[in-house]
HTML snippet that shows the backbone in 3Dmol.js (N, CA, C, O; Angstrom):
<script src="https://3Dmol.org/build/3Dmol-min.js"></script>
<div id="view" style="width:600px;height:400px;position:relative"></div>
<script>
const pdb = `
ATOM      1  N   MET A   1       0.849  -1.182   0.000  1.00  0.00           N
ATOM      2  CA  MET A   1       0.000   0.000   0.000  1.00  0.00           C
ATOM      3  C   MET A   1       0.895   1.245   0.000  1.00  0.00           C
ATOM      4  O   MET A   1       1.878   1.309   0.737  1.00  0.00           O
ATOM      5  N   THR A   2       0.553   2.212  -0.814  1.00  0.00           N
ATOM      6  CA  THR A   2       1.293   3.465  -0.877  1.00  0.00           C
ATOM      7  C   THR A   2       0.478   4.557  -0.200  1.00  0.00           C
ATOM      8  O   THR A   2      -0.717   4.705  -0.457  1.00  0.00           O
ATOM      9  N   ILE A   3       1.137   5.319   0.669  1.00  0.00           N
ATOM     10  CA  ILE A   3       0.487   6.452   1.333  1.00  0.00           C
ATOM     11  C   ILE A   3       1.213   7.707   0.891  1.00  0.00           C
ATOM     12  O   ILE A   3       2.408   7.852   1.148  1.00  0.00           O
ATOM     13  N   LYS A   4       0.512   8.612   0.234  1.00  0.00           N
ATOM     14  CA  LYS A   4       1.095   9.870  -0.234  1.00  0.00           C
ATOM     15  C   LYS A   4       0.409  11.016   0.499  1.00  0.00           C
ATOM     16  O   LYS A   4      -0.762  11.292   0.239  1.00  0.00           O
ATOM     17  N   PRO A   5       1.116  11.695   1.418  1.00  0.00           N
ATOM     18  CA  PRO A   5       0.507  12.817   2.131  1.00  0.00           C
ATOM     19  C   PRO A   5       0.225  13.985   1.186  1.00  0.00           C
ATOM     20  O   PRO A   5       0.910  14.163   0.178  1.00  0.00           O
ATOM     21  N   MET A   6      -0.781  14.768   1.522  1.00  0.00           N
ATOM     22  CA  MET A   6      -1.176  15.903   0.695  1.00  0.00           C
ATOM     23  C   MET A   6      -0.812  17.213   1.381  1.00  0.00           C
ATOM     24  O   MET A   6      -0.706  17.276   2.606  1.00  0.00           O
ATOM     25  N   GLY A   7      -0.621  18.260   0.578  1.00  0.00           N
ATOM     26  CA  GLY A   7      -0.375  19.599   1.115  1.00  0.00           C
ATOM     27  C   GLY A   7       0.883  19.675   1.958  1.00  0.00           C
ATOM     28  O   GLY A   7       1.961  19.264   1.529  1.00  0.00           O
ATOM     29  N   ASP A   8       0.733  20.214   3.179  1.00  0.00           N
ATOM     30  CA  ASP A   8       1.891  20.423   4.059  1.00  0.00           C
ATOM     31  C   ASP A   8       2.103  19.252   5.020  1.00  0.00           C
ATOM     32  O   ASP A   8       2.696  19.418   6.086  1.00  0.00           O
ATOM     33  N   ARG A   9       1.623  18.085   4.644  1.00  0.00           N
ATOM     34  CA  ARG A   9       1.714  16.929   5.543  1.00  0.00           C
ATOM     35  C   ARG A   9       2.916  16.043   5.211  1.00  0.00           C
ATOM     36  O   ARG A   9       3.427  16.038   4.091  1.00  0.00           O
ATOM     37  N   LEU A  10       3.347  15.290   6.238  1.00  0.00           N
ATOM     38  CA  LEU A  10       4.476  14.378   6.119  1.00  0.00           C
ATOM     39  C   LEU A  10       4.035  12.996   6.583  1.00  0.00           C
ATOM     40  O   LEU A  10       3.228  12.884   7.506  1.00  0.00           O
ATOM     41  N   LEU A  11       4.547  11.959   5.966  1.00  0.00           N
ATOM     42  CA  LEU A  11       4.373  10.595   6.456  1.00  0.00           C
ATOM     43  C   LEU A  11       5.681  10.207   7.125  1.00  0.00           C
ATOM     44  O   LEU A  11       6.743  10.252   6.504  1.00  0.00           O
ATOM     45  N   VAL A  12       5.600   9.823   8.404  1.00  0.00           N
ATOM     46  CA  VAL A  12       6.813   9.504   9.153  1.00  0.00           C
ATOM     47  C   VAL A  12       6.689   8.142   9.821  1.00  0.00           C
ATOM     48  O   VAL A  12       5.589   7.648  10.066  1.00  0.00           O
ATOM     49  N   LYS A  13       7.837   7.550  10.109  1.00  0.00           N
ATOM     50  CA  LYS A  13       7.925   6.306  10.881  1.00  0.00           C
ATOM     51  C   LYS A  13       8.531   6.673  12.224  1.00  0.00           C
ATOM     52  O   LYS A  13       9.636   7.211  12.292  1.00  0.00           O
ATOM     53  N   MET A  14       7.806   6.381  13.286  1.00  0.00           N
ATOM     54  CA  MET A  14       8.230   6.768  14.628  1.00  0.00           C
ATOM     55  C   MET A  14       9.419   5.937  15.098  1.00  0.00           C
ATOM     56  O   MET A  14       9.549   4.763  14.753  1.00  0.00           O
ATOM     57  N   GLU A  15      10.290   6.574  15.897  1.00  0.00           N
ATOM     58  CA  GLU A  15      11.444   5.918  16.501  1.00  0.00           C
ATOM     59  C   GLU A  15      11.382   6.100  18.005  1.00  0.00           C
ATOM     60  O   GLU A  15      10.669   6.968  18.508  1.00  0.00           O
ATOM     61  N   GLN A  16      12.131   5.279  18.716  1.00  0.00           N
ATOM     62  CA  GLN A  16      12.262   5.442  20.160  1.00  0.00           C
ATOM     63  C   GLN A  16      13.350   6.472  20.440  1.00  0.00           C
ATOM     64  O   GLN A  16      14.393   6.465  19.787  1.00  0.00           O
ATOM     65  N   ILE A  17      13.113   7.356  21.405  1.00  0.00           N
ATOM     66  CA  ILE A  17      14.143   8.297  21.830  1.00  0.00           C
ATOM     67  C   ILE A  17      15.046   7.576  22.813  1.00  0.00           C
ATOM     68  O   ILE A  17      14.576   6.934  23.752  1.00  0.00           O
ATOM     69  N   GLN A  18      16.342   7.687  22.588  1.00  0.00           N
ATOM     70  CA  GLN A  18      17.298   7.042  23.476  1.00  0.00           C
ATOM     71  C   GLN A  18      17.385   7.798  24.793  1.00  0.00           C
ATOM     72  O   GLN A  18      17.144   9.003  24.851  1.00  0.00           O
ATOM     73  N   GLU A  19      17.732   7.071  25.845  1.00  0.00           N
ATOM     74  CA  GLU A  19      17.847   7.682  27.160  1.00  0.00           C
ATOM     75  C   GLU A  19      19.114   8.508  27.301  1.00  0.00           C
ATOM     76  O   GLU A  19      19.225   9.330  28.211  1.00  0.00           O
ATOM     77  N   LYS A  20      20.073   8.295  26.402  1.00  0.00           N
ATOM     78  CA  LYS A  20      21.351   8.993  26.488  1.00  0.00           C
ATOM     79  C   LYS A  20      21.794   9.375  25.079  1.00  0.00           C
ATOM     80  O   LYS A  20      21.680   8.569  24.156  1.00  0.00           O
ATOM     81  N   THR A  21      22.295  10.590  24.906  1.00  0.00           N
ATOM     82  CA  THR A  21      22.767  11.033  23.599  1.00  0.00           C
ATOM     83  C   THR A  21      24.133  10.427  23.304  1.00  0.00           C
ATOM     84  O   THR A  21      24.769   9.858  24.190  1.00  0.00           O
ATOM     85  N   ALA A  22      24.580  10.549  22.059  1.00  0.00           N
ATOM     86  CA  ALA A  22      25.897  10.042  21.670  1.00  0.00           C
ATOM     87  C   ALA A  22      27.008  10.726  22.459  1.00  0.00           C
ATOM     88  O   ALA A  22      28.063  10.136  22.688  1.00  0.00           O
ATOM     89  N   GLY A  23      26.774  11.967  22.873  1.00  0.00           N
ATOM     90  CA  GLY A  23      27.760  12.711  23.659  1.00  0.00           C
ATOM     91  C   GLY A  23      27.723  12.380  25.141  1.00  0.00           C
ATOM     92  O   GLY A  23      28.496  12.939  25.919  1.00  0.00           O
ATOM     93  N   GLY A  24      26.825  11.469  25.546  1.00  0.00           N
ATOM     94  CA  GLY A  24      26.776  11.045  26.937  1.00  0.00           C
ATOM     95  C   GLY A  24      25.799  11.815  27.805  1.00  0.00           C
ATOM     96  O   GLY A  24      25.784  11.633  29.023  1.00  0.00           O
ATOM     97  N   ILE A  25      24.980  12.674  27.206  1.00  0.00           N
ATOM     98  CA  ILE A  25      24.011  13.458  27.975  1.00  0.00           C
ATOM     99  C   ILE A  25      22.749  12.623  28.167  1.00  0.00           C
ATOM    100  O   ILE A  25      22.185  12.100  27.207  1.00  0.00           O
ATOM    101  N   PHE A  26      22.317  12.505  29.419  1.00  0.00           N
ATOM    102  CA  PHE A  26      21.094  11.764  29.714  1.00  0.00           C
ATOM    103  C   PHE A  26      19.874  12.642  29.452  1.00  0.00           C
ATOM    104  O   PHE A  26      19.844  13.811  29.836  1.00  0.00           O
ATOM    105  N   ILE A  27      18.873  12.066  28.796  1.00  0.00           N
ATOM    106  CA  ILE A  27      17.631  12.779  28.505  1.00  0.00           C
ATOM    107  C   ILE A  27      16.625  12.402  29.585  1.00  0.00           C
ATOM    108  O   ILE A  27      16.299  11.225  29.735  1.00  0.00           O
ATOM    109  N   PRO A  28      16.124  13.388  30.345  1.00  0.00           N
ATOM    110  CA  PRO A  28      15.173  13.067  31.413  1.00  0.00           C
ATOM    111  C   PRO A  28      13.902  12.414  30.870  1.00  0.00           C
ATOM    112  O   PRO A  28      13.501  12.670  29.735  1.00  0.00           O
ATOM    113  N   GLN A  29      13.282  11.583  31.679  1.00  0.00           N
ATOM    114  CA  GLN A  29      12.064  10.872  31.287  1.00  0.00           C
ATOM    115  C   GLN A  29      10.971  11.842  30.852  1.00  0.00           C
ATOM    116  O   GLN A  29      10.230  11.556  29.911  1.00  0.00           O
ATOM    117  N   THR A  30      10.861  12.986  31.526  1.00  0.00           N
ATOM    118  CA  THR A  30       9.822  13.956  31.162  1.00  0.00           C
ATOM    119  C   THR A  30      10.043  14.493  29.755  1.00  0.00           C
ATOM    120  O   THR A  30       9.075  14.718  29.028  1.00  0.00           O
ATOM    121  N   ALA A  31      11.280  14.703  29.359  1.00  0.00           N
ATOM    122  CA  ALA A  31      11.580  15.179  28.006  1.00  0.00           C
ATOM    123  C   ALA A  31      11.302  14.085  26.987  1.00  0.00           C
ATOM    124  O   ALA A  31      10.834  14.367  25.884  1.00  0.00           O
ATOM    125  N   GLN A  32      11.588  12.838  27.348  1.00  0.00           N
ATOM    126  CA  GLN A  32      11.329  11.724  26.440  1.00  0.00           C
ATOM    127  C   GLN A  32       9.838  11.576  26.178  1.00  0.00           C
ATOM    128  O   GLN A  32       9.435  11.209  25.074  1.00  0.00           O
ATOM    129  N   GLU A  33       9.024  11.858  27.178  1.00  0.00           N
ATOM    130  CA  GLU A  33       7.580  11.709  27.026  1.00  0.00           C
ATOM    131  C   GLU A  33       6.970  12.817  26.183  1.00  0.00           C
ATOM    132  O   GLU A  33       5.980  12.584  25.489  1.00  0.00           O
ATOM    133  N   LYS A  34       7.536  14.014  26.225  1.00  0.00           N
ATOM    134  CA  LYS A  34       6.958  15.153  25.516  1.00  0.00           C
ATOM    135  C   LYS A  34       7.346  15.184  24.046  1.00  0.00           C
ATOM    136  O   LYS A  34       6.546  15.586  23.201  1.00  0.00           O
ATOM    137  N   THR A  35       8.555  14.765  23.737  1.00  0.00           N
ATOM    138  CA  THR A  35       9.070  14.879  22.383  1.00  0.00           C
ATOM    139  C   THR A  35       9.264  13.499  21.778  1.00  0.00           C
ATOM    140  O   THR A  35       9.730  12.577  22.448  1.00  0.00           O
ATOM    141  N   GLN A  36       8.910  13.366  20.530  1.00  0.00           N
ATOM    142  CA  GLN A  36       9.042  12.102  19.820  1.00  0.00           C
ATOM    143  C   GLN A  36       9.970  12.285  18.630  1.00  0.00           C
ATOM    144  O   GLN A  36      10.128  13.394  18.119  1.00  0.00           O
ATOM    145  N   MET A  37      10.578  11.197  18.196  1.00  0.00           N
ATOM    146  CA  MET A  37      11.488  11.223  17.063  1.00  0.00           C
ATOM    147  C   MET A  37      10.912  10.356  15.946  1.00  0.00           C
ATOM    148  O   MET A  37      10.260   9.344  16.206  1.00  0.00           O
ATOM    149  N   ALA A  38      11.160  10.763  14.697  1.00  0.00           N
ATOM    150  CA  ALA A  38      10.664  10.001  13.552  1.00  0.00           C
ATOM    151  C   ALA A  38      11.562  10.232  12.347  1.00  0.00           C
ATOM    152  O   ALA A  38      12.361  11.167  12.315  1.00  0.00           O
ATOM    153  N   VAL A  39      11.412   9.361  11.358  1.00  0.00           N
ATOM    154  CA  VAL A  39      12.098   9.501  10.078  1.00  0.00           C
ATOM    155  C   VAL A  39      11.046   9.835   9.030  1.00  0.00           C
ATOM    156  O   VAL A  39       9.998   9.192   8.968  1.00  0.00           O
ATOM    157  N   VAL A  40      11.326  10.842   8.208  1.00  0.00           N
ATOM    158  CA  VAL A  40      10.397  11.263   7.153  1.00  0.00           C
ATOM    159  C   VAL A  40      10.466  10.259   5.999  1.00  0.00           C
ATOM    160  O   VAL A  40      11.535  10.022   5.436  1.00  0.00           O
ATOM    161  N   LEU A  41       9.318   9.674   5.656  1.00  0.00           N
ATOM    162  CA  LEU A  41       9.245   8.704   4.562  1.00  0.00           C
ATOM    163  C   LEU A  41       8.713   9.322   3.274  1.00  0.00           C
ATOM    164  O   LEU A  41       9.211   9.033   2.187  1.00  0.00           O
ATOM    165  N   GLU A  42       7.704  10.172   3.404  1.00  0.00           N
ATOM    166  CA  GLU A  42       7.082  10.831   2.247  1.00  0.00           C
ATOM    167  C   GLU A  42       6.709  12.250   2.631  1.00  0.00           C
ATOM    168  O   GLU A  42       6.429  12.531   3.796  1.00  0.00           O
ATOM    169  N   ILE A  43       6.706  13.146   1.652  1.00  0.00           N
ATOM    170  CA  ILE A  43       6.312  14.531   1.902  1.00  0.00           C
ATOM    171  C   ILE A  43       5.199  14.928   0.940  1.00  0.00           C
ATOM    172  O   ILE A  43       5.093  14.407  -0.170  1.00  0.00           O
ATOM    173  N   GLY A  44       4.374  15.868   1.397  1.00  0.00           N
ATOM    174  CA  GLY A  44       3.304  16.391   0.557  1.00  0.00           C
ATOM    175  C   GLY A  44       3.859  17.300  -0.529  1.00  0.00           C
ATOM    176  O   GLY A  44       5.073  17.452  -0.666  1.00  0.00           O
ATOM    177  N   ASP A  45       2.957  17.903  -1.301  1.00  0.00           N
ATOM    178  CA  ASP A  45       3.372  18.716  -2.445  1.00  0.00           C
ATOM    179  C   ASP A  45       3.453  20.211  -2.146  1.00  0.00           C
ATOM    180  O   ASP A  45       3.640  21.007  -3.066  1.00  0.00           O
ATOM    181  N   ASP A  46       3.316  20.606  -0.889  1.00  0.00           N
ATOM    182  CA  ASP A  46       3.391  22.018  -0.509  1.00  0.00           C
ATOM    183  C   ASP A  46       4.829  22.522  -0.637  1.00  0.00           C
ATOM    184  O   ASP A  46       5.760  21.866  -0.170  1.00  0.00           O
ATOM    185  N   GLU A  47       5.011  23.676  -1.264  1.00  0.00           N
ATOM    186  CA  GLU A  47       6.348  24.242  -1.457  1.00  0.00           C
ATOM    187  C   GLU A  47       6.983  24.722  -0.158  1.00  0.00           C
ATOM    188  O   GLU A  47       8.193  24.943  -0.108  1.00  0.00           O
ATOM    189  N   GLU A  48       6.183  24.887   0.896  1.00  0.00           N
ATOM    190  CA  GLU A  48       6.688  25.383   2.180  1.00  0.00           C
ATOM    191  C   GLU A  48       7.309  24.281   3.050  1.00  0.00           C
ATOM    192  O   GLU A  48       7.812  24.574   4.135  1.00  0.00           O
ATOM    193  N   ILE A  49       7.284  23.050   2.609  1.00  0.00           N
ATOM    194  CA  ILE A  49       7.856  21.954   3.402  1.00  0.00           C
ATOM    195  C   ILE A  49       9.372  22.106   3.434  1.00  0.00           C
ATOM    196  O   ILE A  49      10.024  22.208   2.394  1.00  0.00           O
ATOM    197  N   LYS A  50       9.920  22.120   4.644  1.00  0.00           N
ATOM    198  CA  LYS A  50      11.347  22.387   4.845  1.00  0.00           C
ATOM    199  C   LYS A  50      12.157  21.132   5.145  1.00  0.00           C
ATOM    200  O   LYS A  50      13.350  21.233   5.432  1.00  0.00           O
ATOM    201  N   VAL A  51      11.552  19.965   5.089  1.00  0.00           N
ATOM    202  CA  VAL A  51      12.271  18.720   5.342  1.00  0.00           C
ATOM    203  C   VAL A  51      12.260  17.880   4.073  1.00  0.00           C
ATOM    204  O   VAL A  51      11.518  18.160   3.131  1.00  0.00           O
ATOM    205  N   LYS A  52      13.094  16.844   4.064  1.00  0.00           N
ATOM    206  CA  LYS A  52      13.140  15.961   2.902  1.00  0.00           C
ATOM    207  C   LYS A  52      13.071  14.509   3.359  1.00  0.00           C
ATOM    208  O   LYS A  52      13.247  14.221   4.543  1.00  0.00           O
ATOM    209  N   LYS A  53      12.823  13.612   2.444  1.00  0.00           N
ATOM    210  CA  LYS A  53      12.775  12.188   2.766  1.00  0.00           C
ATOM    211  C   LYS A  53      14.082  11.775   3.427  1.00  0.00           C
ATOM    212  O   LYS A  53      15.165  12.170   2.994  1.00  0.00           O
ATOM    213  N   GLY A  54      13.967  10.979   4.475  1.00  0.00           N
ATOM    214  CA  GLY A  54      15.148  10.494   5.179  1.00  0.00           C
ATOM    215  C   GLY A  54      15.573  11.343   6.358  1.00  0.00           C
ATOM    216  O   GLY A  54      16.376  10.894   7.177  1.00  0.00           O
ATOM    217  N   ASP A  55      15.052  12.576   6.469  1.00  0.00           N
ATOM    218  CA  ASP A  55      15.389  13.433   7.615  1.00  0.00           C
ATOM    219  C   ASP A  55      14.843  12.827   8.897  1.00  0.00           C
ATOM    220  O   ASP A  55      13.755  12.250   8.909  1.00  0.00           O
ATOM    221  N   ARG A  56      15.609  12.963   9.978  1.00  0.00           N
ATOM    222  CA  ARG A  56      15.123  12.586  11.308  1.00  0.00           C
ATOM    223  C   ARG A  56      14.615  13.859  11.960  1.00  0.00           C
ATOM    224  O   ARG A  56      15.300  14.881  11.965  1.00  0.00           O
ATOM    225  N   ILE A  57      13.409  13.794  12.511  1.00  0.00           N
ATOM    226  CA  ILE A  57      12.774  14.982  13.080  1.00  0.00           C
ATOM    227  C   ILE A  57      12.322  14.727  14.514  1.00  0.00           C
ATOM    228  O   ILE A  57      12.192  13.584  14.952  1.00  0.00           O
ATOM    229  N   LEU A  58      12.088  15.826  15.232  1.00  0.00           N
ATOM    230  CA  LEU A  58      11.441  15.789  16.537  1.00  0.00           C
ATOM    231  C   LEU A  58      10.071  16.422  16.382  1.00  0.00           C
ATOM    232  O   LEU A  58       9.922  17.417  15.673  1.00  0.00           O
ATOM    233  N   TYR A  59       9.069  15.852  17.040  1.00  0.00           N
ATOM    234  CA  TYR A  59       7.715  16.396  16.980  1.00  0.00           C
ATOM    235  C   TYR A  59       7.052  16.204  18.334  1.00  0.00           C
ATOM    236  O   TYR A  59       7.501  15.386  19.138  1.00  0.00           O
ATOM    237  N   ASP A  60       5.996  16.948  18.589  1.00  0.00           N
ATOM    238  CA  ASP A  60       5.272  16.861  19.848  1.00  0.00           C
ATOM    239  C   ASP A  60       4.550  15.521  19.963  1.00  0.00           C
ATOM    240  O   ASP A  60       4.031  14.999  18.977  1.00  0.00           O
ATOM    241  N   LYS A  61       4.524  14.979  21.161  1.00  0.00           N
ATOM    242  CA  LYS A  61       3.950  13.652  21.412  1.00  0.00           C
ATOM    243  C   LYS A  61       2.511  13.515  20.919  1.00  0.00           C
ATOM    244  O   LYS A  61       2.132  12.454  20.424  1.00  0.00           O
ATOM    245  N   TYR A  62       1.716  14.553  21.044  1.00  0.00           N
ATOM    246  CA  TYR A  62       0.291  14.452  20.716  1.00  0.00           C
ATOM    247  C   TYR A  62      -0.042  14.918  19.299  1.00  0.00           C
ATOM    248  O   TYR A  62      -1.218  15.030  18.953  1.00  0.00           O
ATOM    249  N   ALA A  63       0.956  15.186  18.487  1.00  0.00           N
ATOM    250  CA  ALA A  63       0.727  15.676  17.128  1.00  0.00           C
ATOM    251  C   ALA A  63       0.430  14.519  16.173  1.00  0.00           C
ATOM    252  O   ALA A  63       0.820  13.377  16.419  1.00  0.00           O
ATOM    253  N   GLY A  64      -0.256  14.833  15.096  1.00  0.00           N
ATOM    254  CA  GLY A  64      -0.423  13.894  14.004  1.00  0.00           C
ATOM    255  C   GLY A  64      -1.565  12.907  14.130  1.00  0.00           C
ATOM    256  O   GLY A  64      -2.288  12.867  15.126  1.00  0.00           O
ATOM    257  N   THR A  65      -1.697  12.111  13.078  1.00  0.00           N
ATOM    258  CA  THR A  65      -2.725  11.082  12.972  1.00  0.00           C
ATOM    259  C   THR A  65      -2.052   9.738  12.719  1.00  0.00           C
ATOM    260  O   THR A  65      -1.282   9.598  11.769  1.00  0.00           O
ATOM    261  N   SER A  66      -2.337   8.749  13.563  1.00  0.00           N
ATOM    262  CA  SER A  66      -1.763   7.408  13.387  1.00  0.00           C
ATOM    263  C   SER A  66      -2.433   6.693  12.225  1.00  0.00           C
ATOM    264  O   SER A  66      -3.643   6.792  12.025  1.00  0.00           O
ATOM    265  N   VAL A  67      -1.614   5.966  11.461  1.00  0.00           N
ATOM    266  CA  VAL A  67      -2.102   5.199  10.322  1.00  0.00           C
ATOM    267  C   VAL A  67      -1.406   3.839  10.351  1.00  0.00           C
ATOM    268  O   VAL A  67      -0.193   3.762  10.547  1.00  0.00           O
ATOM    269  N   LYS A  68      -2.177   2.769  10.155  1.00  0.00           N
ATOM    270  CA  LYS A  68      -1.589   1.434  10.048  1.00  0.00           C
ATOM    271  C   LYS A  68      -1.741   0.961   8.613  1.00  0.00           C
ATOM    272  O   LYS A  68      -2.814   1.062   8.019  1.00  0.00           O
ATOM    273  N   ALA A  69      -0.638   0.437   8.059  1.00  0.00           N
ATOM    274  CA  ALA A  69      -0.661  -0.089   6.701  1.00  0.00           C
ATOM    275  C   ALA A  69       0.345  -1.226   6.610  1.00  0.00           C
ATOM    276  O   ALA A  69       1.485  -1.091   7.055  1.00  0.00           O
ATOM    277  N   ASP A  70      -0.071  -2.331   6.040  1.00  0.00           N
ATOM    278  CA  ASP A  70       0.797  -3.497   5.864  1.00  0.00           C
ATOM    279  C   ASP A  70       1.459  -3.931   7.167  1.00  0.00           C
ATOM    280  O   ASP A  70       2.621  -4.336   7.174  1.00  0.00           O
ATOM    281  N   GLY A  71       0.717  -3.846   8.267  1.00  0.00           N
ATOM    282  CA  GLY A  71       1.225  -4.283   9.557  1.00  0.00           C
ATOM    283  C   GLY A  71       2.185  -3.323  10.235  1.00  0.00           C
ATOM    284  O   GLY A  71       2.711  -3.634  11.304  1.00  0.00           O
ATOM    285  N   GLU A  72       2.422  -2.176   9.646  1.00  0.00           N
ATOM    286  CA  GLU A  72       3.318  -1.161  10.207  1.00  0.00           C
ATOM    287  C   GLU A  72       2.503   0.036  10.668  1.00  0.00           C
ATOM    288  O   GLU A  72       1.429   0.308  10.130  1.00  0.00           O
ATOM    289  N   GLU A  73       3.017   0.752  11.668  1.00  0.00           N
ATOM    290  CA  GLU A  73       2.337   1.950  12.152  1.00  0.00           C
ATOM    291  C   GLU A  73       3.119   3.188  11.722  1.00  0.00           C
ATOM    292  O   GLU A  73       4.335   3.263  11.898  1.00  0.00           O
ATOM    293  N   TYR A  74       2.407   4.151  11.159  1.00  0.00           N
ATOM    294  CA  TYR A  74       2.991   5.396  10.678  1.00  0.00           C
ATOM    295  C   TYR A  74       2.236   6.561  11.299  1.00  0.00           C
ATOM    296  O   TYR A  74       1.226   6.379  11.978  1.00  0.00           O
ATOM    297  N   LEU A  75       2.746   7.755  11.054  1.00  0.00           N
ATOM    298  CA  LEU A  75       2.102   8.957  11.551  1.00  0.00           C
ATOM    299  C   LEU A  75       2.083   9.981  10.428  1.00  0.00           C
ATOM    300  O   LEU A  75       3.067  10.134   9.704  1.00  0.00           O
ATOM    301  N   ILE A  76       0.966  10.680  10.282  1.00  0.00           N
ATOM    302  CA  ILE A  76       0.880  11.792   9.335  1.00  0.00           C
ATOM    303  C   ILE A  76       0.892  13.071  10.157  1.00  0.00           C
ATOM    304  O   ILE A  76       0.028  13.286  11.006  1.00  0.00           O
ATOM    305  N   LEU A  77       1.885  13.919   9.893  1.00  0.00           N
ATOM    306  CA  LEU A  77       2.069  15.180  10.614  1.00  0.00           C
ATOM    307  C   LEU A  77       1.918  16.356   9.673  1.00  0.00           C
ATOM    308  O   LEU A  77       2.149  16.230   8.471  1.00  0.00           O
ATOM    309  N   HIS A  78       1.530  17.501  10.215  1.00  0.00           N
ATOM    310  CA  HIS A  78       1.623  18.762   9.482  1.00  0.00           C
ATOM    311  C   HIS A  78       3.048  19.275   9.633  1.00  0.00           C
ATOM    312  O   HIS A  78       3.697  18.995  10.641  1.00  0.00           O
ATOM    313  N   MET A  79       3.538  20.007   8.670  1.00  0.00           N
ATOM    314  CA  MET A  79       4.884  20.577   8.754  1.00  0.00           C
ATOM    315  C   MET A  79       5.030  21.415  10.021  1.00  0.00           C
ATOM    316  O   MET A  79       6.110  21.455  10.610  1.00  0.00           O
ATOM    317  N   THR A  80       3.966  22.082  10.445  1.00  0.00           N
ATOM    318  CA  THR A  80       4.031  22.922  11.646  1.00  0.00           C
ATOM    319  C   THR A  80       4.185  22.103  12.925  1.00  0.00           C
ATOM    320  O   THR A  80       4.516  22.662  13.970  1.00  0.00           O
ATOM    321  N   ASP A  81       3.949  20.781  12.866  1.00  0.00           N
ATOM    322  CA  ASP A  81       4.148  19.911  14.027  1.00  0.00           C
ATOM    323  C   ASP A  81       5.620  19.569  14.242  1.00  0.00           C
ATOM    324  O   ASP A  81       5.990  19.082  15.310  1.00  0.00           O
ATOM    325  N   VAL A  82       6.461  19.817  13.242  1.00  0.00           N
ATOM    326  CA  VAL A  82       7.885  19.492  13.336  1.00  0.00           C
ATOM    327  C   VAL A  82       8.576  20.544  14.195  1.00  0.00           C
ATOM    328  O   VAL A  82       8.510  21.740  13.913  1.00  0.00           O
ATOM    329  N   LEU A  83       9.244  20.070  15.256  1.00  0.00           N
ATOM    330  CA  LEU A  83       9.950  20.971  16.162  1.00  0.00           C
ATOM    331  C   LEU A  83      11.384  21.204  15.728  1.00  0.00           C
ATOM    332  O   LEU A  83      11.914  22.302  15.899  1.00  0.00           O
ATOM    333  N   ALA A  84      12.024  20.174  15.164  1.00  0.00           N
ATOM    334  CA  ALA A  84      13.431  20.293  14.775  1.00  0.00           C
ATOM    335  C   ALA A  84      13.808  19.164  13.829  1.00  0.00           C
ATOM    336  O   ALA A  84      13.177  18.107  13.810  1.00  0.00           O
ATOM    337  N   VAL A  85      14.854  19.411  13.044  1.00  0.00           N
ATOM    338  CA  VAL A  85      15.474  18.378  12.221  1.00  0.00           C
ATOM    339  C   VAL A  85      16.775  18.006  12.908  1.00  0.00           C
ATOM    340  O   VAL A  85      17.551  18.879  13.296  1.00  0.00           O
ATOM    341  N   ILE A  86      17.012  16.716  13.057  1.00  0.00           N
ATOM    342  CA  ILE A  86      18.219  16.238  13.724  1.00  0.00           C
ATOM    343  C   ILE A  86      19.275  15.973  12.664  1.00  0.00           C
ATOM    344  O   ILE A  86      19.052  15.207  11.727  1.00  0.00           O
ATOM    345  N   GLY A  87      20.425  16.613  12.821  1.00  0.00           N
ATOM    346  CA  GLY A  87      21.469  16.483  11.806  1.00  0.00           C
ATOM    347  C   GLY A  87      22.617  15.627  12.191  1.00  0.00           C
ATOM    348  O   GLY A  87      23.549  15.455  11.405  1.00  0.00           O
TER     349      GLY A  87
END
`;
const viewer = $3Dmol.createViewer("view");
viewer.addModel(pdb, "pdb");
viewer.setStyle({}, {cartoon: {color: "spectrum"}});
viewer.zoomTo();
viewer.render();
</script>
């Protein structure tokens, strides 16, 4: 099944936030609960989208719409739900 987001929406695959960064900084449980990490799989056709396929992003825990397809769980977000791109 192919899912193509429309407008300013993104299709993302959610990831687990690690308890510790690569630099050794521990992320408090409260921060882990508020912010979620995902990989951008597909982007809509809006010219204002500032991310690209493959980008890792942070988004608010309660943002987006869950979608299940082919036994996998995805999320559709608005571009405005993206808090940061992880480089």
